[in-house]
SELUMMAR-237258 format. One record per residue: z, x, y of N, C-alpha, C, O in turn. Coordinates in nm, 4 decimals. Each point is the difference from the previous one (the first is absolute). Layout:
N
+----------+----------+----------+----------+----------+----------+----------+----------+----------+----------+----------+----------+
:     n.up :   n.east :  n.north :    ca.up :  ca.east : ca.north :     c.up :   c.east :  c.north :     o.up :   o.east :  o.north :
+----------+----------+----------+----------+----------+----------+----------+----------+----------+----------+----------+----------+
:        Z :        X :        Y :        Z :        X :        Y :        Z :        X :        Y :        Z :        X :        Y :
...
+----------+----------+----------+----------+----------+----------+----------+----------+----------+----------+----------+----------+
This chain:
92
+----------+----------+----------+----------+----------+----------+----------+----------+----------+----------+----------+----------+
:     n.up :   n.east :  n.north :    ca.up :  ca.east : ca.north :     c.up :   c.east :  c.north :     o.up :   o.east :  o.north :
+----------+----------+----------+----------+----------+----------+----------+----------+----------+----------+----------+----------+
:   1.1409 :   0.6319 :  -2.1468 :  -0.1097 :  -0.1054 :   0.0450 :  -0.1543 :   0.0741 :   0.0718 :   0.0122 :   0.1004 :   0.0702 :
:  -0.1314 :  -0.1519 :  -0.0923 :  -0.1204 :   0.0731 :   0.0663 :  -0.0340 :  -0.0959 :   0.1273 :  -0.0089 :  -0.1215 :  -0.0175 :
:  -0.0084 :   0.1751 :   0.1363 :  -0.0504 :  -0.0699 :   0.0975 :  -0.1207 :   0.0987 :   0.0603 :  -0.0129 :   0.1213 :  -0.0170 :
:  -0.0660 :  -0.2078 :   0.0884 :  -0.1171 :   0.0605 :   0.0514 :   0.0047 :  -0.0628 :   0.1633 :   0.0209 :  -0.1197 :   0.0202 :
:  -0.0423 :   0.2143 :   0.0866 :   0.0288 :  -0.0146 :   0.1630 :  -0.1273 :  -0.0033 :   0.0271 :  -0.0691 :   0.0697 :  -0.0743 :
:   0.0208 :  -0.1216 :   0.1477 :  -0.1348 :   0.0273 :   0.0790 :   0.0233 :  -0.0019 :   0.1387 :   0.0724 :  -0.0832 :   0.0547 :
:  -0.1486 :   0.1974 :   0.0183 :   0.0470 :  -0.0474 :   0.1125 :  -0.1494 :   0.0277 :   0.1008 :  -0.0748 :   0.0899 :  -0.0385 :
:   0.0427 :  -0.1558 :   0.1444 :  -0.1197 :  -0.0009 :   0.0710 :  -0.0070 :   0.0478 :   0.1296 :   0.0847 :  -0.0002 :   0.0893 :
:  -0.2018 :   0.0425 :  -0.0923 :   0.0097 :   0.1086 :   0.1574 :  -0.1810 :  -0.0135 :   0.0342 :  -0.0933 :   0.0779 :  -0.0195 :
:   0.1018 :  -0.2144 :   0.0777 :  -0.1625 :  -0.0144 :   0.0313 :  -0.0545 :  -0.0161 :  -0.1200 :   0.0607 :  -0.0726 :  -0.0787 :
:  -0.1794 :   0.1320 :   0.0387 :  -0.0751 :  -0.0351 :  -0.1133 :  -0.0099 :   0.0409 :  -0.1121 :  -0.0924 :  -0.0249 :  -0.0774 :
:   0.2375 :   0.1283 :   0.0458 :   0.0349 :   0.0575 :  -0.0906 :   0.1751 :   0.0077 :  -0.0044 :   0.0690 :  -0.0680 :   0.0760 :
:  -0.0233 :   0.1440 :  -0.1582 :   0.1590 :  -0.0008 :  -0.0018 :   0.0344 :   0.0798 :  -0.1244 :  -0.0796 :   0.0920 :  -0.0182 :
:   0.1615 :  -0.1001 :  -0.0587 :   0.1054 :   0.0509 :  -0.0968 :   0.0397 :  -0.0754 :  -0.0661 :   0.0476 :  -0.1075 :   0.0363 :
:  -0.0621 :   0.1617 :  -0.1900 :   0.0468 :  -0.0510 :  -0.1109 :   0.1201 :   0.0949 :  -0.1118 :  -0.0209 :   0.0983 :  -0.0711 :
:   0.1323 :  -0.1691 :   0.0927 :   0.1110 :   0.0520 :  -0.0633 :   0.0487 :  -0.0834 :  -0.1471 :   0.0112 :  -0.1195 :  -0.0274 :
:   0.0078 :   0.2275 :  -0.0384 :   0.0253 :  -0.0236 :  -0.1592 :   0.1577 :   0.0179 :   0.0010 :   0.0309 :   0.1030 :   0.0598 :
:   0.0562 :  -0.1599 :  -0.0992 :   0.1373 :   0.0349 :  -0.0240 :   0.0768 :  -0.0487 :  -0.0966 :   0.0231 :  -0.1199 :  -0.0155 :
:   0.0333 :   0.2385 :  -0.0751 :   0.0594 :  -0.0603 :  -0.1161 :   0.1352 :   0.1137 :  -0.0290 :  -0.0033 :   0.1225 :   0.0114 :
:   0.0961 :  -0.1925 :  -0.0439 :   0.1105 :   0.0567 :  -0.0136 :   0.0146 :   0.1623 :   0.0809 :   0.0189 :   0.1133 :  -0.0443 :
:  -0.0359 :  -0.1618 :   0.1644 :   0.0465 :   0.0775 :   0.1062 :  -0.0964 :   0.1445 :  -0.0018 :   0.0490 :   0.1045 :   0.0429 :
:  -0.2061 :  -0.1096 :  -0.1025 :  -0.1054 :   0.0608 :  -0.0323 :  -0.1057 :  -0.0943 :   0.0499 :  -0.0216 :  -0.1138 :  -0.0419 :
:  -0.0638 :   0.2015 :   0.1723 :  -0.1279 :  -0.0976 :   0.0666 :  -0.1522 :   0.0971 :   0.0031 :  -0.0383 :   0.1166 :   0.0094 :
:   0.0128 :  -0.1860 :  -0.0168 :  -0.1896 :   0.0565 :   0.0015 :  -0.0761 :  -0.1002 :   0.0916 :  -0.0300 :  -0.1187 :  -0.0125 :
:   0.0084 :   0.2216 :   0.1194 :  -0.0516 :  -0.0682 :   0.1099 :  -0.2095 :   0.0140 :  -0.0147 :  -0.0631 :   0.0729 :  -0.0766 :
:   0.0150 :  -0.1594 :   0.1676 :  -0.1097 :  -0.0067 :   0.0150 :  -0.0601 :  -0.0465 :   0.1130 :   0.0672 :   0.0059 :   0.1030 :
:  -0.1994 :  -0.0596 :  -0.0956 :  -0.0521 :  -0.0580 :   0.1182 :  -0.0626 :  -0.0557 :  -0.0192 :  -0.0454 :   0.0213 :  -0.1125 :
:  -0.0291 :  -0.1549 :   0.1972 :  -0.0649 :  -0.1041 :  -0.0286 :  -0.0843 :   0.0169 :   0.1763 :   0.0300 :   0.0357 :   0.1139 :
:  -0.1330 :  -0.0816 :  -0.1812 :  -0.1426 :  -0.0747 :   0.1525 :  -0.0901 :  -0.1074 :  -0.0762 :  -0.0347 :  -0.0087 :  -0.1177 :
:   0.0138 :  -0.0584 :   0.2142 :  -0.1176 :  -0.1009 :  -0.0061 :  -0.1018 :   0.0306 :  -0.0228 :  -0.0323 :   0.1116 :   0.0408 :
:  -0.0558 :  -0.1814 :  -0.1061 :  -0.1388 :   0.0594 :  -0.0742 :  -0.1053 :  -0.1163 :   0.0643 :   0.0074 :  -0.0852 :   0.0885 :
:  -0.0820 :   0.1193 :  -0.1591 :  -0.1253 :  -0.0802 :   0.0356 :  -0.0765 :  -0.0745 :  -0.1275 :   0.0293 :   0.0440 :  -0.1112 :
:  -0.1360 :  -0.1657 :   0.1189 :  -0.0602 :  -0.0355 :  -0.1141 :   0.1222 :  -0.0703 :  -0.0792 :   0.1018 :  -0.0334 :   0.0607 :
:  -0.1117 :   0.0206 :  -0.1473 :   0.0570 :  -0.0998 :  -0.1056 :   0.1116 :   0.0518 :   0.0233 :   0.0641 :  -0.0895 :   0.0551 :
:   0.0073 :   0.1912 :  -0.0641 :   0.0996 :   0.1548 :   0.0155 :   0.0797 :  -0.0586 :   0.1140 :  -0.0668 :   0.0099 :   0.1029 :
:   0.1728 :  -0.0618 :  -0.0830 :   0.1220 :  -0.0705 :   0.0978 :   0.0763 :   0.0968 :   0.0337 :   0.0398 :   0.0013 :   0.1165 :
:   0.0029 :   0.1094 :  -0.2114 :   0.0464 :   0.1328 :   0.0556 :   0.0330 :   0.1061 :  -0.1230 :  -0.0060 :  -0.0272 :  -0.1200 :
:   0.0279 :   0.1040 :   0.1552 :   0.0288 :   0.1455 :  -0.1281 :   0.0978 :   0.0655 :   0.0297 :   0.0223 :   0.0488 :   0.1108 :
:   0.0440 :  -0.0419 :  -0.2051 :   0.1484 :   0.0590 :   0.0006 :  -0.0175 :   0.1229 :  -0.1009 :  -0.0379 :  -0.0040 :  -0.1171 :
:   0.0819 :   0.1315 :   0.2064 :  -0.0082 :   0.1030 :  -0.1154 :   0.1644 :   0.0499 :   0.0089 :   0.0718 :  -0.0200 :   0.0980 :
:  -0.0316 :   0.0870 :  -0.2190 :   0.0933 :   0.0224 :  -0.0638 :   0.0421 :   0.1117 :  -0.0186 :   0.1191 :   0.0023 :  -0.0311 :
:  -0.1631 :   0.0826 :   0.0367 :  -0.0631 :   0.0961 :  -0.0995 :  -0.0538 :   0.0152 :  -0.1380 :   0.0015 :  -0.0870 :  -0.0870 :
:  -0.0665 :   0.2512 :   0.0734 :  -0.0873 :   0.0152 :  -0.1267 :   0.1246 :  -0.0006 :  -0.0914 :   0.1212 :  -0.0107 :   0.0182 :
:  -0.1933 :   0.0247 :  -0.1115 :   0.0821 :   0.0356 :  -0.1327 :   0.0828 :   0.1279 :   0.0150 :   0.1187 :   0.0147 :  -0.0289 :
:  -0.2400 :   0.1125 :   0.1008 :   0.0251 :   0.1431 :   0.0322 :   0.1016 :  -0.0223 :   0.0439 :   0.0951 :   0.0504 :  -0.0597 :
:  -0.0647 :  -0.1380 :   0.1874 :   0.1102 :   0.0286 :   0.1010 :   0.1300 :  -0.0350 :  -0.0626 :   0.1042 :   0.0648 :   0.0111 :
:  -0.1241 :  -0.1878 :  -0.0863 :   0.1031 :  -0.0218 :  -0.0785 :   0.1030 :   0.0615 :  -0.1039 :   0.1183 :  -0.0097 :  -0.0326 :
:  -0.2409 :   0.0830 :  -0.0019 :   0.0684 :   0.1212 :  -0.1326 :   0.0850 :   0.0592 :   0.1090 :   0.1153 :  -0.0429 :   0.0043 :
:  -0.1493 :   0.1310 :   0.0824 :   0.0717 :   0.0596 :   0.1145 :   0.1057 :  -0.0603 :   0.0667 :   0.1132 :   0.0404 :  -0.0267 :
:  -0.1288 :  -0.1356 :   0.1142 :   0.0734 :  -0.0803 :   0.0767 :   0.0949 :  -0.1035 :  -0.0664 :   0.0956 :  -0.0570 :   0.0526 :
:  -0.1363 :   0.0463 :  -0.1632 :   0.0902 :  -0.1691 :  -0.0433 :   0.0081 :   0.0058 :  -0.1991 :  -0.0318 :  -0.0950 :  -0.0715 :
:   0.0784 :   0.2219 :   0.0246 :  -0.0346 :   0.0505 :  -0.1583 :   0.1142 :  -0.1411 :  -0.0466 :   0.0087 :  -0.0588 :  -0.1078 :
:   0.0434 :   0.0447 :   0.1957 :   0.1323 :  -0.1254 :  -0.0709 :  -0.0757 :  -0.1101 :  -0.0195 :   0.0519 :  -0.0847 :  -0.0728 :
:  -0.2104 :   0.0486 :   0.1367 :  -0.0261 :  -0.0917 :   0.0246 :  -0.1665 :  -0.0338 :  -0.1198 :  -0.0659 :  -0.1015 :  -0.0221 :
:   0.0568 :   0.2337 :  -0.0231 :  -0.1532 :   0.0080 :  -0.0498 :   0.0060 :  -0.0804 :  -0.1315 :  -0.1006 :  -0.0676 :  -0.0216 :
:   0.1785 :   0.0630 :  -0.0511 :   0.0026 :  -0.0689 :  -0.1138 :  -0.0098 :  -0.1705 :   0.0190 :  -0.0272 :  -0.0670 :  -0.0996 :
:   0.0532 :  -0.0083 :   0.2478 :   0.0183 :  -0.1339 :   0.0348 :  -0.1179 :  -0.0049 :   0.1085 :   0.0058 :  -0.0618 :   0.1062 :
:  -0.0828 :   0.1162 :  -0.1390 :  -0.1202 :   0.0333 :   0.1251 :  -0.0690 :  -0.1412 :  -0.0032 :  -0.0170 :  -0.0583 :   0.1072 :
:  -0.0223 :   0.0024 :  -0.2213 :  -0.0565 :  -0.0992 :   0.0123 :   0.0385 :  -0.1149 :   0.0358 :  -0.0501 :  -0.0649 :   0.0918 :
:   0.1705 :   0.0205 :  -0.1831 :   0.0716 :  -0.1100 :   0.0672 :   0.0655 :   0.0082 :   0.1449 :   0.0357 :  -0.0993 :   0.0634 :
:  -0.0227 :   0.2551 :  -0.0115 :   0.0614 :  -0.0127 :   0.1119 :  -0.1064 :  -0.0976 :   0.1313 :   0.0169 :  -0.0890 :   0.0834 :
:  -0.1499 :   0.1946 :  -0.1463 :  -0.1431 :  -0.0335 :   0.1142 :   0.0140 :  -0.1225 :  -0.0222 :   0.0132 :  -0.0597 :   0.1068 :
:  -0.0072 :  -0.0498 :  -0.2507 :  -0.0299 :  -0.0865 :   0.0207 :   0.0999 :  -0.1004 :   0.0898 :  -0.0387 :  -0.0802 :   0.0850 :
:   0.1456 :   0.0995 :  -0.1166 :   0.1134 :  -0.0603 :   0.0845 :  -0.0153 :   0.0079 :   0.1654 :   0.0085 :  -0.0952 :   0.0776 :
:  -0.0350 :   0.2432 :  -0.0428 :  -0.0555 :  -0.0222 :   0.1352 :  -0.1486 :  -0.1025 :   0.0530 :  -0.0162 :  -0.0700 :   0.0999 :
:  -0.0564 :   0.0947 :  -0.1937 :  -0.0997 :  -0.1022 :   0.0113 :   0.0379 :  -0.1481 :   0.0236 :  -0.0410 :  -0.0730 :   0.0902 :
:   0.1096 :   0.0499 :  -0.1689 :   0.0664 :  -0.1283 :  -0.0332 :   0.0879 :  -0.0322 :   0.1200 :  -0.0185 :  -0.1139 :   0.0430 :
:   0.0922 :   0.1722 :   0.0093 :   0.0727 :  -0.0123 :   0.1024 :  -0.0295 :   0.0029 :   0.1282 :   0.0619 :  -0.0642 :   0.0848 :
:  -0.1883 :   0.1620 :  -0.0548 :  -0.1114 :  -0.0544 :   0.0831 :  -0.0654 :  -0.0889 :   0.0334 :  -0.0364 :  -0.0336 :   0.1127 :
:   0.0142 :  -0.0182 :  -0.2293 :  -0.1200 :  -0.1287 :   0.0097 :   0.1169 :  -0.1177 :   0.0097 :  -0.0380 :  -0.0931 :   0.0711 :
:   0.1907 :   0.0727 :  -0.1337 :   0.0995 :  -0.0791 :   0.0427 :   0.0167 :  -0.0267 :   0.1518 :   0.0088 :  -0.1111 :   0.0522 :
:  -0.0058 :   0.2276 :   0.0078 :   0.1039 :   0.0448 :   0.1341 :  -0.1568 :  -0.0639 :   0.0892 :   0.0023 :  -0.1146 :   0.0448 :
:  -0.0749 :   0.1649 :  -0.0354 :  -0.0960 :   0.0424 :   0.1127 :  -0.1841 :  -0.0871 :  -0.0484 :  -0.0831 :  -0.0552 :   0.0722 :
:   0.0857 :   0.0811 :  -0.2175 :  -0.1405 :  -0.0554 :   0.0075 :  -0.0301 :  -0.1384 :  -0.1396 :  -0.0894 :   0.0019 :  -0.0846 :
:   0.1851 :  -0.0960 :   0.1014 :  -0.0133 :  -0.0967 :  -0.1363 :  -0.1251 :  -0.0281 :  -0.0429 :   0.0057 :  -0.0335 :  -0.1183 :
:  -0.1448 :   0.0316 :   0.1715 :  -0.1017 :  -0.0251 :  -0.0559 :  -0.0753 :   0.0830 :  -0.0844 :  -0.0857 :  -0.0243 :  -0.0849 :
:   0.1473 :   0.1497 :   0.1359 :  -0.0871 :   0.1576 :  -0.0757 :   0.0154 :  -0.0139 :  -0.1339 :   0.0613 :  -0.0882 :  -0.0601 :
:  -0.1285 :   0.1928 :   0.0119 :   0.0444 :   0.0710 :  -0.1452 :  -0.0274 :   0.1439 :  -0.0157 :  -0.0911 :   0.0440 :   0.0701 :
:   0.1444 :   0.0276 :  -0.1387 :   0.0420 :   0.1349 :   0.0051 :  -0.1031 :   0.0718 :  -0.0669 :  -0.0375 :  -0.0490 :  -0.1065 :
:  -0.0301 :   0.1799 :   0.1544 :  -0.0862 :   0.0826 :  -0.0777 :   0.0925 :   0.0922 :  -0.0156 :   0.0628 :   0.0228 :   0.1034 :
:  -0.0259 :   0.0503 :  -0.2142 :   0.0856 :   0.1216 :   0.0049 :  -0.1055 :   0.1004 :  -0.0284 :  -0.0848 :  -0.0374 :  -0.0811 :
:   0.0711 :   0.1587 :   0.1308 :  -0.0465 :   0.1404 :  -0.0662 :   0.1364 :   0.1047 :  -0.0107 :   0.0402 :   0.0903 :   0.0734 :
:   0.0065 :  -0.1442 :  -0.1923 :   0.1672 :   0.1208 :  -0.0454 :  -0.0502 :   0.1400 :   0.0818 :   0.0470 :   0.0587 :   0.0975 :
:  -0.1543 :  -0.0356 :  -0.1761 :  -0.0288 :   0.1666 :  -0.0113 :   0.0496 :   0.0364 :   0.1707 :   0.0940 :   0.0683 :   0.0405 :
:  -0.1934 :  -0.1400 :   0.0305 :  -0.0412 :   0.0298 :   0.1334 :   0.1397 :  -0.0062 :   0.1050 :   0.0388 :   0.0747 :   0.0898 :
:   0.0285 :  -0.2355 :  -0.1643 :   0.1144 :  -0.0446 :   0.1008 :  -0.0329 :  -0.0666 :   0.0620 :   0.0693 :  -0.0126 :   0.1010 :
:  -0.1991 :  -0.0812 :  -0.1125 :  -0.0474 :  -0.0634 :   0.1119 :   0.0150 :  -0.1803 :  -0.0488 :  -0.0601 :  -0.0304 :  -0.1030 :
:   0.1216 :  -0.0580 :   0.1608 :   0.0053 :  -0.1142 :  -0.0280 :  -0.0740 :  -0.0733 :   0.1435 :   0.0268 :   0.0125 :   0.1195 :
:  -0.1378 :  -0.0986 :  -0.1972 :  -0.1252 :  -0.0918 :   0.0728 :   0.0594 :  -0.1314 :   0.0239 :   0.0014 :  -0.0611 :  -0.1068 :
:   0.0695 :  -0.0374 :   0.2426 :  -0.0148 :  -0.1124 :  -0.0597 :  -0.1452 :  -0.0778 :   0.0496 :  -0.0554 :   0.0214 :   0.1077 :
:   0.0214 :  -0.0897 :  -0.1831 :  -0.1234 :  -0.0642 :   0.0263 :   0.0318 :  -0.1672 :   0.0101 :   0.1008 :  -0.0673 :  -0.0217 :
:  -0.2336 :   0.0368 :   0.0643 :   0.0224 :  -0.1236 :   0.0365 :  -0.0464 :  -0.1335 :  -0.1313 :   0.0172 :  -0.1193 :   0.0246 :
+----------+----------+----------+----------+----------+----------+----------+----------+----------+----------+----------+----------+
């Protein structure tokens, strides 16, 4: 069963995706304008080298992370996902 663990360290923190004993870590920080926060979970290239087991599920994993961040911390937001770059932008 997959889970997302979010830690807060002031205006930023970490995001950890964990499934079947495997992990992908990233970071988040508050943003400005209509963006509430940004999450970076690693580029496609970084995943090919660091998480080859997850490359085929990248879109689903990123959507899961986005949905969990919204559920846990930003209920009124919507996610814009840049799959290639590994960016998730949470907007109002």
